Phi, psi and omega in degrees: 000134181288152181283143179237151177283160178299322181296321178296321179296319179297316180297318178298317178300317180295322179295315181295321179296318179296320179297317179295323179295321178296316183291330182271002183296331177270348181077010184222155174248129179252137180269013179124172182301139177078005179254134182299146180286145177241146177301136180289138172258125182296121177242116182296140180294144178293125179265143178297140179277129179235133180303137179297141178233157178274122181298140180243143176276130181305136180294144178244167179286179180300134177055042175074027179286204181297143179293148178285132180304138180291157177290149178303143182298140177248145180294124181293155179294152180290122182250134179298136178285143174288161179300135181284137173283142178296139181288129181287347184270144176291148180294144180281137174258137178294141180289127182281352185278138174287163178303137182284137174259145176300135184281124180280352185285154173294167179306137183287141171284154177304131183283127180279000177299144174300148182298138179284159177292325180247127186289164177303134183285344179095353179283136183264356179274160182279345187268054179275129179303129184297332182292346178288339180075020181282130183223085179300121185276073181215149175227152190299319186294350175264006179079023182268169188277332187229152177293148182276125177267137180305134180275170176296333178252106185300158183293336183289340178088008183282342178089358180272117182294343180270000182292140181260002180293126184260338180227153184287353183266358179267158176290133180278124182248018185288338178072012182291142187299321182299332182272348178058022178069011182278190180256150178286146186278140182303136180065004175059029180277337179240160181237153179230087184245160184300320183289356177273001187236141174284161178281124184229166172272096187077170184296327184250009184276179182287159179284141181272137177296335182288355182289089180297327180296318178296314183299312183293323179298315180287325180295317178298322181294311185289341178254015184281344180251122180286172175299141178283160173296145177294320173231166181058044183294309182275127181202170179207159189219173177203157181241158180182216182212162178231140177222129179287153177284325185207169178289128181258021183304327179298342186246326182210150177264009177304124190296324185287355179250020183259322189245115181295345181269355184259127176264140178248123177297146180223156170228135181237134173243121173264146187203172174247122189298309181255100190198164161235182186292348179256003181295130179296139180299330185271000179294151178298122189195167169269122183258125180282147179220090184250127183239131177247121177262126178265083186269168179292340180263003182124179181277137177235131183243138165247112186247106185218195182226183177273000179241135188281353181232174179227174184290328190228163179245000181227128186297341182294343179260006182298314178301327181293315182290322180292321177298323179291330183274341182278166178300161181298134177291346181281315185229003179063025177255161178305143187227074182302329181297324179295323180294309184289331174295321177294318180297322179298327180271357187224082185300332180292348179283349185298322179299317178299323179299320182292340175270310185295323182271000171275183181291347176296337180284348180236119184236160175236355182201137174283343179294336181243024181259131176276151179234150181225142174284344177067297184283164179261127177250182180234131171258138181232129176266179184296335179280356180087005179285136184244145175221143170288147181218140171239140184259141177226132171254121181254119179290126182284349174277359182095154179271138177211132175239169178234160179273175186295327180294314178294325178297319178293321179297313181294325179298325178283320184285317184203098181293346180250034188298321182288320179296316180293320180298316179295312184296311185289331176299314181285319180297331179277007178097001179272185178213164179242127188237141176224150174252130176272125175234157181227152166254130180244140182221137172288127182305336179293339180293340184302329183291328185262356179278149179284353179228168178273118183292346177268002179279118184280005170268008182237154171248159175266140179298125178287344175287319180277328181230082187295157180285128179254120177295136181246315182183182184238138174248131179240121176258114185224015181217129176279152176299148176279331181217117186298317186294310187280342181254315184273311184281334178273355180295132183236115183252157174200136176294350178270001172282094188245166172232159178306130183106351178228127185228168174279146172265183178275014174308119187295325178290318179295321180299320178290321180293336190297334180242335185290332179297316179295322177298319180295322181291321178297319179296321186275318188245350181100170183297335182270026185298334180285347179269352175295134188310319184291341181253354191293134174238119187306134174058033180288142170201157179304327182290342181264001178291136179293141176287145180237131177082017179293142177090354180277140177260115183247136179210136178167174180269131176296126186206170169237104184205166178284162175292161185287318183257094181274302178042070189280348191241339185301308184290333175295318176294318179298322178299315179298315185289337182276351183281146170299159186302319182295325179284330173296317181297316178298319180298314180298314181296318182293318179293316182297321181296325181274320185280332184306313183283359185287157177301156185300321182299322180288314181299317181300316182293312185291321179296330174298323177295317182296323179296322178291332179283312181192124182297318180296318179305310182295319182296319181292326177293317177302313182297318181293321178295321178295320180296318180292327180290327180285339183290000000 
């Protein structure tokens, strides 16, 4: 290594120090364009090695007088330099851009050129190296600062990089096959591409049957909509999570109800039971409230409505009731006579009538809608102790219903009012919250009750079986795709987890298998593999057993349950309502029942008298008043 003077070493040190200060000004080291930045590690600059010397005190005069002037500096001897460490920083390249001048032009209008593959480099001078691929998208006649350089994608839209067409209103002469030699469309709002045309004999000839592309395109289109649900056709959904308030181990061994710190993902579909896709949300209807819990033990569903009871207590009559509620098969119009004829033949439906024809039957928001599991299930703890259970969803925004007049107004103004309210509430950053509560009953109580607790046309007294808070559900995410998440969702009350079982509820027993049959018919045998329905490692052998350990004995028969009591709870329902809701209930029933044939009115009014004499009298009076008008 050649010898260097001390002064040269100092100058080299200062240059290296200045370079390190420039590179560390950003606090980061870059490995070149397109490489992520890494935090800088402080590396001390290499200092020149100098032989150690003994520090000397400057000489002073006699007895501490004036200091003796120092000797003139002498050039230090040449010391060999140590080997230089390689610099960790990349060498700086001089910037090829000339200094930018302030642009005298007015603000540029948005350039209509198609976007370039490589963005503008940001240099305002004209001497940009062409190999950089910088193409400022501006032309003078638009008042822009720089001339427009042709982009990789020509303005005509034909896709040929060799095309010379500069604006979309000129005839394209590129001759590219995709453009078919045609002219570019004015303003480039439409496209003329090869895949937009069927295969024909000449430009104006007939379409060929051999055109497989045409056949597959149309076939995919006509089969793009799956079969609709038989009931609950119109619906909308939301996603969120559920968290229990406390450990529910004394009542059930279901894993998702054990730890208050564990959240369980959920999906909820709200729906209208008797509907098509155009049915107004505010129309008097049974509203579905189906919740799917994605637990570690598999999927668990609570499939219910906004009304705690149903028309029938035996699933074998379900097709009959749905047929009565649907439009007439003759003209596809509403058919109130079919509904009331069914009620006349089904006295246990009277309790449902007092709910459906009250203001609970007309809603304007799912955020304020209460939900019920309707059927009775069984909770089992680790000790094998069993309890009957009914599910309740309480809206934390409060319960609110609307009267028939407001329901008609909303149906005219916005038939999708509930769907829009749910979607926009969540899209705006809000959430929809419900509290899950349960009623628990010892199965031994069934013997002393005046009604059958497994009868889904009955409710349990909240005074005798108070609501117990279980946890909170928060819906805070809208579906990403309506078809694959909302319409492909498949629910069933038989989707159970260990610790939750079916009861002998006759309606529930029928629902336990028909839902799966309906999903296979609608979505195919692989409906459980659809993402919204998927349960990891599901197989029939992993399904939890229901009703194990029960001793059953009896004569095989087809008969009604022993404790029917079809009218007591209907009268109690009327008497518990505030006066304004009693009036609405009477008016709604009278408006529908009044035009019915005499045989139907006579039968149904007999049911109302058994429920409550005042209730029946007010309905009679209201029907007479409407008839005189």
